[in-house]
PDB file as gemmi writes it, atoms N, CA and C in Angstrom:
CRYST1    1.000    1.000    1.000  90.00  90.00  90.00 P 1                      
ATOM      1  N   MET A   1      77.905 179.350 -15.037  1.00  0.00           N  
ATOM      2  CA  MET A   1      77.278 178.164 -15.703  1.00  0.00           C  
ATOM      3  C   MET A   1      75.930 177.918 -15.834  1.00  0.00           C  
ATOM      4  N   THR A   2      75.045 178.004 -16.803  1.00  0.00           N  
ATOM      5  CA  THR A   2      73.796 177.732 -16.786  1.00  0.00           C  
ATOM      6  C   THR A   2      72.800 176.675 -16.398  1.00  0.00           C  
ATOM      7  N   PRO A   3      71.834 176.510 -15.952  1.00  0.00           N  
ATOM      8  CA  PRO A   3      71.126 175.352 -15.209  1.00  0.00           C  
ATOM      9  C   PRO A   3      71.434 174.192 -16.549  1.00  0.00           C  
ATOM     10  N   LEU A   4      71.211 174.437 -17.671  1.00  0.00           N  
ATOM     11  CA  LEU A   4      71.160 173.657 -18.975  1.00  0.00           C  
ATOM     12  C   LEU A   4      72.466 173.131 -19.170  1.00  0.00           C  
ATOM     13  N   GLU A   5      73.872 173.824 -18.994  1.00  0.00           N  
ATOM     14  CA  GLU A   5      75.105 173.702 -18.912  1.00  0.00           C  
ATOM     15  C   GLU A   5      75.642 172.438 -17.568  1.00  0.00           C  
ATOM     16  N   ARG A   6      74.816 172.619 -16.663  1.00  0.00           N  
ATOM     17  CA  ARG A   6      75.178 172.071 -15.604  1.00  0.00           C  
ATOM     18  C   ARG A   6      74.492 170.620 -15.622  1.00  0.00           C  
ATOM     19  N   LEU A   7      73.905 170.329 -16.154  1.00  0.00           N  
ATOM     20  CA  LEU A   7      72.542 169.410 -16.059  1.00  0.00           C  
ATOM     21  C   LEU A   7      73.364 168.475 -17.531  1.00  0.00           C  
ATOM     22  N   LEU A   8      74.245 169.268 -18.457  1.00  0.00           N  
ATOM     23  CA  LEU A   8      74.813 168.468 -19.487  1.00  0.00           C  
ATOM     24  C   LEU A   8      76.208 168.467 -19.055  1.00  0.00           C  
ATOM     25  N   ALA A   9      77.006 168.805 -17.902  1.00  0.00           N  
ATOM     26  CA  ALA A   9      77.938 168.330 -17.367  1.00  0.00           C  
ATOM     27  C   ALA A   9      77.984 167.133 -16.655  1.00  0.00           C  
ATOM     28  N   GLU A  10      76.980 166.592 -15.858  1.00  0.00           N  
ATOM     29  CA  GLU A  10      76.903 165.498 -15.030  1.00  0.00           C  
ATOM     30  C   GLU A  10      76.930 164.229 -16.096  1.00  0.00           C  
ATOM     31  N   GLU A  11      77.639 163.145 -15.771  1.00  0.00           N  
ATOM     32  CA  GLU A  11      77.878 161.704 -16.617  1.00  0.00           C  
ATOM     33  C   GLU A  11      76.358 161.258 -16.197  1.00  0.00           C  
ATOM     34  N   LEU A  12      76.027 161.235 -15.328  1.00  0.00           N  
ATOM     35  CA  LEU A  12      74.723 160.575 -15.495  1.00  0.00           C  
ATOM     36  C   LEU A  12      73.408 161.362 -14.612  1.00  0.00           C  
ATOM     37  N   PRO A  13      72.655 162.192 -15.771  1.00  0.00           N  
ATOM     38  CA  PRO A  13      71.908 163.559 -15.431  1.00  0.00           C  
ATOM     39  C   PRO A  13      70.768 163.159 -14.277  1.00  0.00           C  
ATOM     40  N   THR A  14      71.205 163.165 -12.965  1.00  0.00           N  
ATOM     41  CA  THR A  14      70.813 162.923 -11.861  1.00  0.00           C  
ATOM     42  C   THR A  14      69.617 164.115 -11.393  1.00  0.00           C  
ATOM     43  N   GLY A  15      70.061 165.130 -11.786  1.00  0.00           N  
ATOM     44  CA  GLY A  15      69.676 166.704 -11.382  1.00  0.00           C  
ATOM     45  C   GLY A  15      70.151 167.126  -9.913  1.00  0.00           C  
ATOM     46  N   THR A  16      70.980 166.483  -9.628  1.00  0.00           N  
ATOM     47  CA  THR A  16      71.877 166.853  -8.134  1.00  0.00           C  
ATOM     48  C   THR A  16      72.924 166.985  -8.712  1.00  0.00           C  
ATOM     49  N   PHE A  17      73.447 167.970  -9.268  1.00  0.00           N  
ATOM     50  CA  PHE A  17      74.978 168.397  -9.827  1.00  0.00           C  
ATOM     51  C   PHE A  17      75.736 168.396  -8.777  1.00  0.00           C  
ATOM     52  N   GLY A  18      76.737 167.429  -8.726  1.00  0.00           N  
ATOM     53  CA  GLY A  18      77.805 167.191  -7.480  1.00  0.00           C  
ATOM     54  C   GLY A  18      77.405 166.211  -6.572  1.00  0.00           C  
ATOM     55  N   HIS A  19      76.034 165.603  -7.018  1.00  0.00           N  
ATOM     56  CA  HIS A  19      75.736 164.334  -6.379  1.00  0.00           C  
ATOM     57  C   HIS A  19      75.394 164.800  -4.670  1.00  0.00           C  
ATOM     58  N   ALA A  20      74.818 166.080  -4.451  1.00  0.00           N  
ATOM     59  CA  ALA A  20      74.149 166.240  -3.468  1.00  0.00           C  
ATOM     60  C   ALA A  20      73.266 165.402  -3.509  1.00  0.00           C  
ATOM     61  N   GLN A  21      72.840 164.685  -2.057  1.00  0.00           N  
ATOM     62  CA  GLN A  21      71.713 163.995  -1.565  1.00  0.00           C  
ATOM     63  C   GLN A  21      71.117 164.407  -0.382  1.00  0.00           C  
ATOM     64  N   PRO A  22      70.225 163.879   0.134  1.00  0.00           N  
ATOM     65  CA  PRO A  22      69.459 165.004   0.869  1.00  0.00           C  
ATOM     66  C   PRO A  22      70.070 164.211   2.421  1.00  0.00           C  
ATOM     67  N   PRO A  23      69.835 164.437   3.690  1.00  0.00           N  
ATOM     68  CA  PRO A  23      70.459 163.910   4.690  1.00  0.00           C  
ATOM     69  C   PRO A  23      69.711 162.614   5.165  1.00  0.00           C  
ATOM     70  N   ALA A  24      70.539 161.680   5.073  1.00  0.00           N  
ATOM     71  CA  ALA A  24      69.744 160.186   5.284  1.00  0.00           C  
ATOM     72  C   ALA A  24      68.968 160.495   6.847  1.00  0.00           C  
ATOM     73  N   ARG A  25      67.989 160.000   6.742  1.00  0.00           N  
ATOM     74  CA  ARG A  25      66.774 159.947   7.982  1.00  0.00           C  
ATOM     75  C   ARG A  25      67.352 158.718   9.131  1.00  0.00           C  
ATOM     76  N   ARG A  26      67.433 158.587  10.309  1.00  0.00           N  
ATOM     77  CA  ARG A  26      67.960 157.676  11.111  1.00  0.00           C  
ATOM     78  C   ARG A  26      67.168 156.776  11.543  1.00  0.00           C  
ATOM     79  N   PRO A  27      67.617 155.510  11.193  1.00  0.00           N  
ATOM     80  CA  PRO A  27      66.229 154.243  11.599  1.00  0.00           C  
ATOM     81  C   PRO A  27      66.024 154.914  12.777  1.00  0.00           C  
ATOM     82  N   ARG A  28      64.357 154.412  13.156  1.00  0.00           N  
ATOM     83  CA  ARG A  28      63.968 154.245  14.470  1.00  0.00           C  
ATOM     84  C   ARG A  28      64.295 153.040  14.972  1.00  0.00           C  
ATOM     85  N   PRO A  29      64.622 152.960  16.418  1.00  0.00           N  
ATOM     86  CA  PRO A  29      65.155 151.302  16.887  1.00  0.00           C  
ATOM     87  C   PRO A  29      63.324 150.524  16.982  1.00  0.00           C  
ATOM     88  N   ILE A  30      63.834 149.435  16.814  1.00  0.00           N  
ATOM     89  CA  ILE A  30      62.261 148.412  16.990  1.00  0.00           C  
ATOM     90  C   ILE A  30      62.328 147.988  18.098  1.00  0.00           C  
ATOM     91  N   ARG A  31      61.284 148.297  19.014  1.00  0.00           N  
ATOM     92  CA  ARG A  31      61.134 147.926  20.507  1.00  0.00           C  
ATOM     93  C   ARG A  31      60.387 146.579  20.231  1.00  0.00           C  
ATOM     94  N   PRO A  32      60.310 145.092  20.768  1.00  0.00           N  
ATOM     95  CA  PRO A  32      59.687 144.356  20.804  1.00  0.00           C  
ATOM     96  C   PRO A  32      58.618 144.269  22.088  1.00  0.00           C  
ATOM     97  N   TRP A  33      57.339 143.621  21.374  1.00  0.00           N  
ATOM     98  CA  TRP A  33      56.246 144.060  22.399  1.00  0.00           C  
ATOM     99  C   TRP A  33      56.550 143.164  23.575  1.00  0.00           C  
ATOM    100  N   THR A  34      56.371 143.704  25.010  1.00  0.00           N  
ATOM    101  CA  THR A  34      56.302 143.053  25.786  1.00  0.00           C  
ATOM    102  C   THR A  34      54.907 141.941  25.934  1.00  0.00           C  
ATOM    103  N   ALA A  35      55.249 140.849  26.811  1.00  0.00           N  
ATOM    104  CA  ALA A  35      54.064 139.891  27.044  1.00  0.00           C  
ATOM    105  C   ALA A  35      52.799 140.688  27.386  1.00  0.00           C  
ATOM    106  N   GLU A  36      52.765 141.443  28.082  1.00  0.00           N  
ATOM    107  CA  GLU A  36      51.176 142.441  28.956  1.00  0.00           C  
ATOM    108  C   GLU A  36      51.140 143.024  27.641  1.00  0.00           C  
ATOM    109  N   GLU A  37      51.652 143.755  27.004  1.00  0.00           N  
ATOM    110  CA  GLU A  37      51.045 144.647  25.640  1.00  0.00           C  
ATOM    111  C   GLU A  37      50.727 143.759  24.523  1.00  0.00           C  
ATOM    112  N   GLN A  38      51.236 142.478  24.398  1.00  0.00           N  
ATOM    113  CA  GLN A  38      50.673 141.531  23.458  1.00  0.00           C  
ATOM    114  C   GLN A  38      49.565 141.063  24.172  1.00  0.00           C  
ATOM    115  N   ALA A  39      49.050 140.645  25.487  1.00  0.00           N  
ATOM    116  CA  ALA A  39      47.973 140.121  25.870  1.00  0.00           C  
ATOM    117  C   ALA A  39      46.736 141.570  25.715  1.00  0.00           C  
ATOM    118  N   GLN A  40      47.254 142.610  25.990  1.00  0.00           N  
ATOM    119  CA  GLN A  40      46.096 144.201  25.852  1.00  0.00           C  
ATOM    120  C   GLN A  40      45.804 144.204  24.347  1.00  0.00           C  
ATOM    121  N   HIS A  41      46.939 144.327  23.518  1.00  0.00           N  
ATOM    122  CA  HIS A  41      46.381 144.187  22.296  1.00  0.00           C  
ATOM    123  C   HIS A  41      45.409 143.405  21.805  1.00  0.00           C  
ATOM    124  N   LEU A  42      45.747 141.828  22.062  1.00  0.00           N  
ATOM    125  CA  LEU A  42      44.515 140.698  21.744  1.00  0.00           C  
ATOM    126  C   LEU A  42      43.567 140.924  22.595  1.00  0.00           C  
ATOM    127  N   ALA A  43      43.390 141.266  23.759  1.00  0.00           N  
ATOM    128  CA  ALA A  43      42.158 141.288  24.104  1.00  0.00           C  
ATOM    129  C   ALA A  43      41.212 142.940  23.929  1.00  0.00           C  
ATOM    130  N   ASP A  44      41.934 143.747  23.191  1.00  0.00           N  
ATOM    131  CA  ASP A  44      41.328 144.777  22.550  1.00  0.00           C  
ATOM    132  C   ASP A  44      40.726 144.178  21.023  1.00  0.00           C  
ATOM    133  N   LEU A  45      41.403 143.535  20.009  1.00  0.00           N  
ATOM    134  CA  LEU A  45      41.046 143.048  19.073  1.00  0.00           C  
ATOM    135  C   LEU A  45      39.591 142.132  19.064  1.00  0.00           C  
ATOM    136  N   ASN A  46      39.725 141.036  20.354  1.00  0.00           N  
ATOM    137  CA  ASN A  46      38.485 140.434  20.551  1.00  0.00           C  
ATOM    138  C   ASN A  46      37.549 141.505  20.611  1.00  0.00           C  
ATOM    139  N   ALA A  47      37.821 142.243  21.810  1.00  0.00           N  
ATOM    140  CA  ALA A  47      36.158 143.174  22.240  1.00  0.00           C  
ATOM    141  C   ALA A  47      35.973 143.843  20.759  1.00  0.00           C  
ATOM    142  N   ALA A  48      36.988 144.504  20.191  1.00  0.00           N  
ATOM    143  CA  ALA A  48      36.296 144.956  18.997  1.00  0.00           C  
ATOM    144  C   ALA A  48      35.556 144.245  17.521  1.00  0.00           C  
ATOM    145  N   LEU A  49      36.049 142.934  17.757  1.00  0.00           N  
ATOM    146  CA  LEU A  49      35.466 141.620  16.676  1.00  0.00           C  
ATOM    147  C   LEU A  49      33.996 141.089  17.611  1.00  0.00           C  
ATOM    148  N   GLU A  50      33.741 141.430  18.893  1.00  0.00           N  
ATOM    149  CA  GLU A  50      32.678 140.990  19.512  1.00  0.00           C  
ATOM    150  C   GLU A  50      31.317 140.876  18.687  1.00  0.00           C  
ATOM    151  N   GLY A  51      30.687 139.799  18.164  1.00  0.00           N  
ATOM    152  CA  GLY A  51      29.641 140.087  17.613  1.00  0.00           C  
ATOM    153  C   GLY A  51      29.586 140.719  16.141  1.00  0.00           C  
ATOM    154  N   TRP A  52      30.511 140.861  15.623  1.00  0.00           N  
ATOM    155  CA  TRP A  52      30.639 141.438  14.346  1.00  0.00           C  
ATOM    156  C   TRP A  52      30.561 140.162  13.357  1.00  0.00           C  
ATOM    157  N   GLN A  53      29.531 140.680  12.298  1.00  0.00           N  
ATOM    158  CA  GLN A  53      29.441 139.683  11.265  1.00  0.00           C  
ATOM    159  C   GLN A  53      29.819 140.295   9.654  1.00  0.00           C  
ATOM    160  N   ASP A  54      30.077 139.377   8.975  1.00  0.00           N  
ATOM    161  CA  ASP A  54      30.553 139.953   7.662  1.00  0.00           C  
ATOM    162  C   ASP A  54      29.217 140.153   6.733  1.00  0.00           C  
ATOM    163  N   PRO A  55      28.681 141.516   6.385  1.00  0.00           N  
ATOM    164  CA  PRO A  55      27.438 141.673   6.015  1.00  0.00           C  
ATOM    165  C   PRO A  55      27.467 141.056   4.136  1.00  0.00           C  
ATOM    166  N   GLY A  56      28.495 140.737   3.552  1.00  0.00           N  
ATOM    167  CA  GLY A  56      28.706 140.297   2.451  1.00  0.00           C  
ATOM    168  C   GLY A  56      28.369 138.755   2.221  1.00  0.00           C  
ATOM    169  N   GLU A  57      28.285 138.303   3.278  1.00  0.00           N  
ATOM    170  CA  GLU A  57      28.389 136.770   3.776  1.00  0.00           C  
ATOM    171  C   GLU A  57      26.729 136.273   3.313  1.00  0.00           C  
ATOM    172  N   HIS A  58      26.002 137.064   4.055  1.00  0.00           N  
ATOM    173  CA  HIS A  58      24.702 136.710   3.909  1.00  0.00           C  
ATOM    174  C   HIS A  58      24.047 137.545   2.360  1.00  0.00           C  
ATOM    175  N   ALA A  59      24.695 138.204   2.219  1.00  0.00           N  
ATOM    176  CA  ALA A  59      24.435 139.011   0.710  1.00  0.00           C  
ATOM    177  C   ALA A  59      24.819 138.235  -0.563  1.00  0.00           C  
ATOM    178  N   ALA A  60      25.959 137.188  -0.467  1.00  0.00           N  
ATOM    179  CA  ALA A  60      26.249 136.250  -1.475  1.00  0.00           C  
ATOM    180  C   ALA A  60      25.537 135.097  -1.142  1.00  0.00           C  
ATOM    181  N   ARG A  61      24.837 134.603   0.133  1.00  0.00           N  
ATOM    182  CA  ARG A  61      24.049 132.989   0.078  1.00  0.00           C  
ATOM    183  C   ARG A  61      22.633 133.807  -0.479  1.00  0.00           C  
ATOM    184  N   ASP A  62      22.145 134.953  -0.176  1.00  0.00           N  
ATOM    185  CA  ASP A  62      20.930 135.456  -1.052  1.00  0.00           C  
ATOM    186  C   ASP A  62      21.029 135.474  -2.511  1.00  0.00           C  
ATOM    187  N   ARG A  63      21.976 136.052  -2.865  1.00  0.00           N  
ATOM    188  CA  ARG A  63      21.865 135.461  -4.408  1.00  0.00           C  
ATOM    189  C   ARG A  63      22.070 134.214  -5.123  1.00  0.00           C  
ATOM    190  N   ASN A  64      22.858 133.426  -4.098  1.00  0.00           N  
ATOM    191  CA  ASN A  64      23.118 132.150  -4.615  1.00  0.00           C  
ATOM    192  C   ASN A  64      21.160 131.398  -4.428  1.00  0.00           C  
ATOM    193  N   ARG A  65      20.644 131.679  -3.799  1.00  0.00           N  
ATOM    194  CA  ARG A  65      19.626 131.086  -3.228  1.00  0.00           C  
ATOM    195  C   ARG A  65      18.604 131.548  -4.691  1.00  0.00           C  
ATOM    196  N   HIS A  66      18.672 132.253  -5.218  1.00  0.00           N  
ATOM    197  CA  HIS A  66      17.448 133.207  -6.123  1.00  0.00           C  
ATOM    198  C   HIS A  66      17.945 132.948  -7.749  1.00  0.00           C  
ATOM    199  N   ARG A  67      19.154 132.230  -7.719  1.00  0.00           N  
ATOM    200  CA  ARG A  67      19.818 131.604  -8.947  1.00  0.00           C  
ATOM    201  C   ARG A  67      19.425 130.391  -9.312  1.00  0.00           C  
ATOM    202  N   PRO A  68      18.769 130.831 -11.067  1.00  0.00           N  
ATOM    203  CA  PRO A  68      18.123 129.422 -11.650  1.00  0.00           C  
ATOM    204  C   PRO A  68      19.517 128.688 -11.622  1.00  0.00           C  
ATOM    205  N   ALA A  69      18.861 127.028 -11.650  1.00  0.00           N  
ATOM    206  CA  ALA A  69      19.650 126.325 -12.156  1.00  0.00           C  
ATOM    207  C   ALA A  69      20.087 126.192 -13.461  1.00  0.00           C  
ATOM    208  N   HIS A  70      21.517 125.908 -13.931  1.00  0.00           N  
ATOM    209  CA  HIS A  70      21.731 126.032 -15.019  1.00  0.00           C  
ATOM    210  C   HIS A  70      21.465 124.650 -16.134  1.00  0.00           C  
ATOM    211  N   LEU A  71      21.336 123.593 -15.143  1.00  0.00           N  
ATOM    212  CA  LEU A  71      21.222 122.168 -15.840  1.00  0.00           C  
ATOM    213  C   LEU A  71      19.892 121.508 -15.151  1.00  0.00           C  
ATOM    214  N   ARG A  72      19.075 120.711 -16.160  1.00  0.00           N  
ATOM    215  CA  ARG A  72      18.039 120.360 -15.615  1.00  0.00           C  
ATOM    216  C   ARG A  72      18.155 118.969 -15.898  1.00  0.00           C  
ATOM    217  N   VAL A  73      17.023 118.216 -15.269  1.00  0.00           N  
ATOM    218  CA  VAL A  73      16.840 116.856 -15.340  1.00  0.00           C  
ATOM    219  C   VAL A  73      16.019 116.237 -16.308  1.00  0.00           C  
ATOM    220  N   VAL A  74      16.093 115.714 -17.424  1.00  0.00           N  
ATOM    221  CA  VAL A  74      15.339 114.846 -18.114  1.00  0.00           C  
ATOM    222  C   VAL A  74      15.139 113.459 -17.879  1.00  0.00           C  
ATOM    223  N   ASP A  75      13.581 113.393 -17.357  1.00  0.00           N  
ATOM    224  CA  ASP A  75      13.392 111.848 -17.188  1.00  0.00           C  
ATOM    225  C   ASP A  75      13.171 111.140 -18.705  1.00  0.00           C  
ATOM    226  N   SER A  76      14.364 110.066 -18.594  1.00  0.00           N  
ATOM    227  CA  SER A  76      13.778 109.468 -19.657  1.00  0.00           C  
ATOM    228  C   SER A  76      14.538 107.702 -19.467  1.00  0.00           C  
ATOM    229  N   SER A  77      14.397 106.636 -20.264  1.00  0.00           N  
ATOM    230  CA  SER A  77      14.645 105.900 -19.874  1.00  0.00           C  
ATOM    231  C   SER A  77      15.847 105.338 -20.678  1.00  0.00           C  
ATOM    232  N   SER A  78      16.255 105.715 -21.807  1.00  0.00           N  
ATOM    233  CA  SER A  78      17.318 106.031 -22.799  1.00  0.00           C  
ATOM    234  C   SER A  78      17.792 107.365 -22.922  1.00  0.00           C  
ATOM    235  N   GLY A  79      19.345 107.357 -22.915  1.00  0.00           N  
ATOM    236  CA  GLY A  79      19.778 108.480 -23.259  1.00  0.00           C  
ATOM    237  C   GLY A  79      19.600 109.086 -24.602  1.00  0.00           C  
ATOM    238  N   SER A  80      19.329 108.159 -25.419  1.00  0.00           N  
ATOM    239  CA  SER A  80      19.117 108.803 -27.199  1.00  0.00           C  
ATOM    240  C   SER A  80      17.625 109.493 -27.327  1.00  0.00           C  
ATOM    241  N   GLU A  81      16.794 109.455 -26.301  1.00  0.00           N  
ATOM    242  CA  GLU A  81      15.362 110.243 -26.642  1.00  0.00           C  
ATOM    243  C   GLU A  81      16.016 111.928 -25.641  1.00  0.00           C  
ATOM    244  N   ALA A  82      16.984 111.673 -25.223  1.00  0.00           N  
ATOM    245  CA  ALA A  82      16.987 112.923 -24.340  1.00  0.00           C  
ATOM    246  C   ALA A  82      18.317 113.982 -25.086  1.00  0.00           C  
ATOM    247  N   ALA A  83      19.002 113.462 -25.964  1.00  0.00           N  
ATOM    248  CA  ALA A  83      19.747 113.861 -26.473  1.00  0.00           C  
ATOM    249  C   ALA A  83      19.207 114.448 -28.094  1.00  0.00           C  
ATOM    250  N   ALA A  84      18.148 113.970 -28.354  1.00  0.00           N  
ATOM    251  CA  ALA A  84      17.015 114.610 -29.610  1.00  0.00           C  
ATOM    252  C   ALA A  84      16.424 115.844 -29.385  1.00  0.00           C  
TER     253      ALA A  84                                                      
END                                                                             
């Protein structure tokens, strides 16, 4: 039987003639963290973040500072003069 004949012989052509499937992986057991491990992890994160600043925060503030205003105030006693 040629490969084409084998493919056409399948009801749903999946490419696995005879429904051969790879061996299933065994799931690893999930072990919850102990309180000591959680405390150590939190201490490590806090130490890594000590003194860290977001560089994008200052850049956005500086861009907004130099952006011209889109609206301007027109000094007038009546609104009809400002609209003209």
